[in-house]
C-alpha positions, 0 to 999 in steps of 0.5 A: 500500500502506498502512502502519499505525502501527509498534509499538515491539516490532517482533515478526515477527507485527506487520502493520506489519512489523519494525524495522530493528534487529529485522531486523539482529539476526535476520540477524546483521548491523548496522543500518548494513549494512542501510542500506548495502545499501538505498543501494547496491543498492536492498534496502530495504522495499517500502513506505515512509511519509514521516516514519516508521521503516522497517518490513520486511514478511515478503517484505522479510525473506525477501529479506534472508535470501536476500541474507545466505545468498548473501553468506555463501556467497561471492557478491559483494554486488552479484550477491547483491542482483541475484538476491535482488531478482529472486527477490522479485518475480514474473517480468517484474514491476517492483518499487518498488525498481527495474525487474525485473532480467534473469536470468543465464546459464541453469543458472548458480548464483551461490553455486556459482560463488563457491565454485568451487575455482579462484577466488582465496581471500579476502584474496588467499591461496592455498587451501592457506594455511600454518599459523596460530598456536598452538591449531590455528587461533587468530586471536588478535592478527590485525588488519584493517580494515573488510571485510578479507579479505572484500570488502564482506561486512563493510561498515558493521560496524566495523573488523576486525569482521563476523558480527554484531560478532564479533572476526574480524579479517583472515580468509577470506570463507568464515569471515565467512560461516560466522560470520554464519550462526551468529550468525543461527542459520541451521543449514541455512546453517551446515552447507552452508558447513561441508560446502563448506569441507571439500570445496573446501579439504580438512580441514586448510586448512578447519580452519585458515582457516575453522572454527577462526577462526570458533569462536575469534571466537564463543568470545571474544564469548561470554566478553566478552558473558556468556551472550548468545552461548552459543546461537551457540557451541553451534550452531556447535560442534555442526555443526563436530563433526558435520562432522568426525565424518562425515569421520572415519567416512567415512574409517575405513570406506573400504578401506585398507591393513591391518596391525598399525599401532598407533593414535595415542591422542588425549586431552584432559587431565584437566579439559579439555573442548575436544575439537574440535581433536582431532576435527579431527586424528582426521578428518585422520589417518583420511583419511591411513589412520592408525588412531586411538583417540580418548578425548575430553574430560577423560580421567583421568590413570590412564586415560591411562597405562593406555591407553598400556600396554594398547594399546602406542601409540607416539604420544599427543596431549594437548590442553590449551586452558588452562594450568590443565589442562596437566600437565607431570608427566603428560606427562613420565610418559607420555613415560617410560613403557616397554612391550613385551616384555622386551628389546624395550621401547619408549616413547611419543612424546608430542605436547602440543598447544594454547595451554595448553602454553606452559611445555612449550617447553623440554621436550626429551622432549615434541613440540609441534606448533603447528598442525593441519598440523604435527601431521599432518606429525609423526604421518603425515609419514614412516613410521607416526608421522612424524619431528617 
């Protein structure tokens, strides 16, 4: 096979193929990772020219995309490489990178096997790992070396970093795979990984260990890199929201105990637009059979007060992502609001959630769950709205 002179642009349409740097950006991995996969597993360009930069043909690119999808799904890199190489060549044929590989057992799917509920979760933690830090799943302050919590998936990407340079720290491998799929803008893989995470681990664990850490890392990268990662953040947020709303709709439409239970009001503070944590809470509460009234982002103070008085809810959850949107005055006012008929008036239990409520730790009239798991326990643990 002859190779023409490489073009400097490295565009997908060039006959000479694309450069390693271009392919790394497309896949959401580092060039070092591609070289490492070539060295360890023979996943390199099919045609090489001595003294020239390596160029990746469309078939090479397709093979590497297959490799990335499988490692993102939790398949060990060595197994993923074996399957990717087998798919890249006709059955029974050899390959410039080595002989044809024998197929695995009939009907065995490496991706499905890697994601079975019985397998140990990444970083040696059980699937029902405990709650994480403030903010319904913040990974801020977490550490971890190269590939921590994710085996060889993050090889060559730097200490504590994977998913195309995202600051993930020590996280589950499913989280790394989700972040990497988002970085390469692979919408199909993102949705598949989200669906599998929720199905395998349940909403609470999937949110705290996989979805929220990935969102947090993408958000921090966007803030530090300007607008370079805005498309990654929007893609991941949209699919997470779609997944959570699908779970909510499915649970709310399922037959359940009927009654006169009052809904839990979920609302972002005035000026607060981060709704995903409340969408996660609404999906879990609906799954537990609790009625929910989701008001969404940036709810005006007057509307919040009017809603509580109008429907008579005994529990309201206020989300604030930053201190600039956390109003203790409004939270206190809602906690002091009494409603109901004369002689039987009651008040609303106010739960303030999110990293913006740091100043509320000494507010005895306000309840402050620190994670999605704690919020669910507080609202659905004992009786209609828990005991927290």
